C-alpha distance (Angstrom), angle and dihedral (degrees) to the residues before:
residue distance angle dihedral
M1 . . .
K2 3.81 . .
N3 3.80 119.7 .
I4 3.79 117.6 -129.4
L5 3.80 123.3 -170.8
I6 3.79 119.6 -162.6
L7 3.78 117.4 -166.9
G8 3.79 99.6 -154.0
G9 3.79 110.9 10.3
T10 3.79 108.6 146.7
R11 3.80 101.4 90.5
F12 3.80 145.9 28.5
F13 3.82 117.0 -4.9
G14 3.82 91.2 -13.5
K15 3.78 88.7 63.0
R16 3.80 90.5 48.0
L17 3.80 89.8 50.2
V18 3.80 90.8 54.8
R19 3.80 90.2 54.1
L20 3.80 92.9 49.5
L21 3.79 92.4 50.5
L22 3.79 93.0 46.5
D23 3.78 89.4 51.4
E24 3.82 88.0 54.4
G25 3.79 89.8 54.4
F26 3.79 101.0 -108.4
K27 3.78 125.9 148.5
V28 3.81 102.8 -116.5
T29 3.78 129.3 -162.8
I30 3.80 120.6 -169.7
A31 3.80 118.6 -152.7
T32 3.81 118.3 -165.1
R33 3.79 141.2 129.4
G34 3.80 87.4 -89.3
N35 3.81 93.6 -119.0
T36 3.81 95.7 118.7
S37 3.78 123.3 59.1
D38 3.77 122.2 -138.9
E39 3.78 137.1 -154.8
F40 3.79 99.5 -128.3
G41 3.80 99.7 94.6
D42 3.79 112.8 -176.6
Q43 3.81 92.1 -14.0
V44 3.81 89.9 91.7
E45 3.77 138.1 36.7
R46 3.78 119.4 -127.7
I47 3.79 135.3 -143.7
Q48 3.79 122.0 -170.2
L49 3.79 115.2 -148.6
D50 3.77 147.1 139.9
R51 3.81 104.3 -114.1
N52 3.81 91.1 -156.1
D53 3.82 94.1 54.0
K54 3.80 114.5 78.7
T55 3.80 93.3 -160.8
S56 3.79 90.4 53.3
L57 3.80 90.2 48.5
M58 3.80 91.7 49.7
K59 3.80 93.0 49.9
A60 3.79 92.0 48.1
V61 3.79 94.7 51.3
E62 3.77 102.0 64.4
A63 3.79 122.5 -141.2
G64 3.78 110.8 -96.7
Q65 3.80 93.6 22.0
E66 3.80 113.2 129.3
W67 3.78 128.2 -169.7
D68 3.77 130.2 -153.5
T69 3.81 90.2 -153.9
V70 3.79 135.4 1.8
F71 3.80 117.4 -158.2
D72 3.79 110.4 -160.5
N73 3.80 112.0 -163.0
I74 3.81 96.3 157.8
C75 3.80 107.2 53.7
Y76 3.80 107.8 122.1
S77 3.80 105.0 161.1
P78 3.80 143.4 41.7
Q79 3.81 90.8 -116.6
A80 3.80 90.9 55.6
A81 3.80 88.2 49.7
K82 3.80 92.1 50.7
D83 3.80 90.9 49.0
A84 3.80 90.0 52.8
C85 3.81 91.9 48.9
E86 3.80 89.1 56.4
V87 3.81 99.0 39.0
F88 3.81 95.4 47.4
Q89 3.79 96.0 41.4
G90 3.80 107.4 135.1
K91 3.82 91.6 -0.2
V92 3.81 104.7 86.4
R93 3.79 134.9 54.1
R94 3.78 95.8 -161.6
Y95 3.80 135.4 11.9
I96 3.81 124.3 -160.4
L97 3.79 116.6 -166.6
T98 3.79 120.8 -162.6
S99 3.79 105.8 -134.4
T100 3.78 132.4 166.7
L101 3.79 151.1 -118.6
S102 3.81 84.2 -116.4
V103 3.82 90.2 82.6
Y104 3.83 83.6 77.4
D105 3.77 125.6 63.8
P106 3.81 117.8 -127.4
A107 3.81 109.6 -89.5
P108 3.84 139.0 160.4
R109 3.82 92.9 -103.6
K110 3.78 140.4 59.3
H111 3.79 113.1 -88.6
K112 3.80 119.5 -128.5
E113 3.79 122.7 -155.8
N114 3.80 94.5 -104.9
D115 3.80 90.9 59.3
V116 3.81 83.2 84.6
N117 3.80 108.4 25.4
P118 3.83 110.6 -165.4
Y119 3.80 92.4 -167.3
I120 3.80 91.5 68.4
Y121 3.81 102.7 22.7
P122 3.83 108.9 122.7
V123 3.80 111.4 -107.8
T124 3.77 122.9 -130.7
L125 3.79 117.9 173.6
G126 3.77 125.1 -137.2
G127 3.79 144.8 110.6
K128 3.77 127.3 -77.2
D129 3.81 92.3 -95.1
D130 3.80 90.4 59.1
F131 3.81 94.4 67.0
S132 3.76 143.0 32.5
Y133 3.81 114.0 -92.4
G134 3.80 93.1 -104.4
E135 3.80 94.5 47.1
A136 3.81 92.2 46.7
K137 3.80 89.5 54.2
R138 3.83 92.2 46.7
L139 3.78 89.4 52.7
A140 3.80 93.7 45.1
E141 3.80 89.6 53.8
A142 3.80 90.6 48.2
V143 3.80 93.2 51.4
F144 3.79 93.2 50.0
L145 3.80 96.1 44.8
Q146 3.80 94.2 44.2
Q147 3.80 101.9 37.7
A148 3.83 111.8 25.4
D149 3.80 118.3 103.2
F150 3.82 90.0 -152.0
P151 3.83 130.5 67.5
V152 3.81 113.0 -85.5
A153 3.80 132.0 -168.2
A154 3.81 119.8 -171.1
V155 3.80 113.0 -154.3
R156 3.78 113.1 -152.5
F157 3.80 107.4 -152.8
P158 3.79 124.5 -176.8
I159 3.80 119.7 -140.9
V160 3.80 106.0 -42.1
L161 3.79 116.1 -139.5
G162 3.78 133.9 -167.8
E163 3.76 144.0 123.4
D164 3.80 85.8 -90.0
D165 3.83 93.2 56.5
Y166 3.80 103.8 127.5
T167 3.83 92.4 -165.8
G168 3.82 93.4 70.5
R169 3.80 96.0 -140.2
L170 3.79 96.5 149.2
E171 3.79 91.7 38.2
F172 3.81 88.4 57.3
H173 3.80 90.8 61.4
I174 3.79 95.7 39.9
D175 3.80 93.1 50.6
H176 3.80 94.5 44.4
I177 3.78 92.3 50.6
K178 3.80 93.5 45.5
Q179 3.81 91.3 49.8
G180 3.80 96.1 42.4
Q181 3.79 92.9 -118.0
P182 3.81 119.6 152.3
I183 3.80 119.0 -103.6
G184 3.78 120.2 -152.6
I185 3.80 110.2 -135.2
P186 3.82 117.1 158.4
N187 3.81 97.5 -164.0
L188 3.80 122.1 21.7
K189 3.81 89.7 -178.6
A190 3.80 92.5 62.1
E191 3.79 114.4 115.1
M192 3.79 121.7 -138.9
C193 3.78 138.2 -172.4
F194 3.80 125.9 -143.3
I195 3.78 141.1 179.0
S196 3.80 129.5 -151.1
S197 3.79 120.2 -118.8
G198 3.79 89.8 -117.2
E199 3.79 93.5 52.4
A200 3.81 91.7 45.3
A201 3.81 89.8 56.0
S202 3.80 91.5 45.6
F203 3.79 91.1 51.5
L204 3.80 92.7 51.8
A205 3.80 91.9 48.6
W206 3.81 90.4 48.1
L207 3.80 93.3 47.2
R208 3.81 91.2 58.0
K209 3.80 87.7 70.4
Q210 3.81 95.7 49.2
R211 3.78 126.4 90.4
V212 3.76 95.7 -135.0
E213 3.79 130.1 126.8
G214 3.78 133.7 -173.2
A215 3.78 128.9 34.5
I216 3.79 121.4 -19.5
N217 3.82 128.1 -177.9
A218 3.79 119.6 -135.7
C219 3.81 126.4 -175.5
S220 3.78 139.0 129.1
Q221 3.80 119.0 -84.4
G222 3.78 114.9 -85.6
V223 3.76 136.5 13.4
V224 3.78 135.3 -108.3
K225 3.79 130.9 -147.3
L226 3.78 114.1 -125.7
S227 3.80 88.4 -123.4
E228 3.80 89.3 58.6
L229 3.79 93.3 47.2
I230 3.81 89.6 51.7
G231 3.79 88.0 48.6
W232 3.80 91.3 55.6
I233 3.80 89.9 53.4
E234 3.82 91.6 46.6
K235 3.80 89.6 53.2
E236 3.80 93.2 50.6
T237 3.81 95.9 43.9
G238 3.79 98.0 38.2
K239 3.80 88.7 -133.4
K240 3.80 132.8 113.1
A241 3.78 117.3 -119.7
V242 3.79 119.4 -122.2
I243 3.80 104.2 -140.1
A244 3.80 121.3 -170.8
K245 3.78 137.3 165.5
Q246 3.80 96.0 -147.2
V247 3.82 113.5 53.3
R248 3.78 140.1 134.5
D249 3.79 114.9 -77.0
E250 3.79 91.7 -108.1
D251 3.82 89.9 57.7
K252 3.80 95.9 51.8
S253 3.79 112.1 114.7
P254 3.83 114.6 -112.2
L255 3.81 84.2 -142.1
G256 3.80 94.9 49.8
V257 3.81 109.5 124.7
P258 3.82 130.1 166.5
D259 3.81 93.9 -132.2
S260 3.79 140.8 7.1
W261 3.80 115.7 -59.2
V262 3.80 112.3 -164.1
M263 3.80 140.3 138.2
D264 3.79 138.2 -139.0
T265 3.82 110.7 -126.3
S266 3.80 98.8 -174.7
K267 3.82 91.6 116.4
A268 3.80 92.9 59.8
E269 3.80 91.7 41.1
R270 3.81 91.7 53.4
L271 3.80 87.3 55.2
G272 3.79 88.9 55.9
F273 3.81 106.9 -99.3
E274 3.80 113.7 139.6
F275 3.79 111.9 -151.9
Q276 3.79 120.5 -151.0
P277 3.81 117.7 -112.0
L278 3.80 107.9 -99.9
R279 3.79 91.1 -134.3
A280 3.80 91.1 55.2
W281 3.80 92.9 69.0
L282 3.82 114.2 11.6
P283 3.84 99.9 68.8
A284 3.83 89.0 45.8
L285 3.81 90.7 50.1
I286 3.79 90.5 50.8
G287 3.79 89.2 50.5
R288 3.80 93.7 52.6
M289 3.78 94.4 44.6
S290 3.81 93.0 46.6
A291 3.81 90.2 53.2
E292 3.81 90.6 51.7
R293 3.81 97.1 51.1
């Protein structure tokens, strides 16, 4: 039986990933701070650690323990990446880092992986508070791809959506529109890509079987303009959105971007992964969530 370690697996797509791997018959260990309970009972083993503390990470990963695959959903800095490179040296056959669309800047074109090349990106060490989120993820990728002695793939996800999304990004828009509150969106014409929490988990589970290293983009097929997304919510709520460019910080859309923010997924598609059409699940999700609010 192969050993799988998931750093961060008690909520959202990490939780879904655990279920997929258990269904495939793997021995799964979840490593978190222990602040969030899970539903897996004795089906999984658990490790309690502070991902940002190297000593804690070293103590949690016992000497002699080897892993077929480590999924790292909670690496947010280059220092945390460097610590993992050292702690897991000689202990893992494959490492899959959850990265982000935020490594790219918004632009009126689809980003390809080489637009930000982690193999040559200059490394600067520091904690997550020393950098913006996007820069911290760029640097974490660079550390792993330049310094790890094990194979690493960095999955660049866009914003992940689902009824299990603890960040409440869709709920923000649904509630604001229902209550007639203004929403700050700088560019309604901007196009965005998304992925569902279920598809994100499926992609990670699929990637474990592929012999691919480096960065790889993953998002559902197609894009949607923010104006269209707002229109879907208006249709489901029966209310007209109040869109403004100048609003209080708490009314700024978590999806508000100055320009389009989309990715090219041809690399993953060439490897054989078939992404779901965005329009096959996002309007339906909005409908369900609007009915629940």
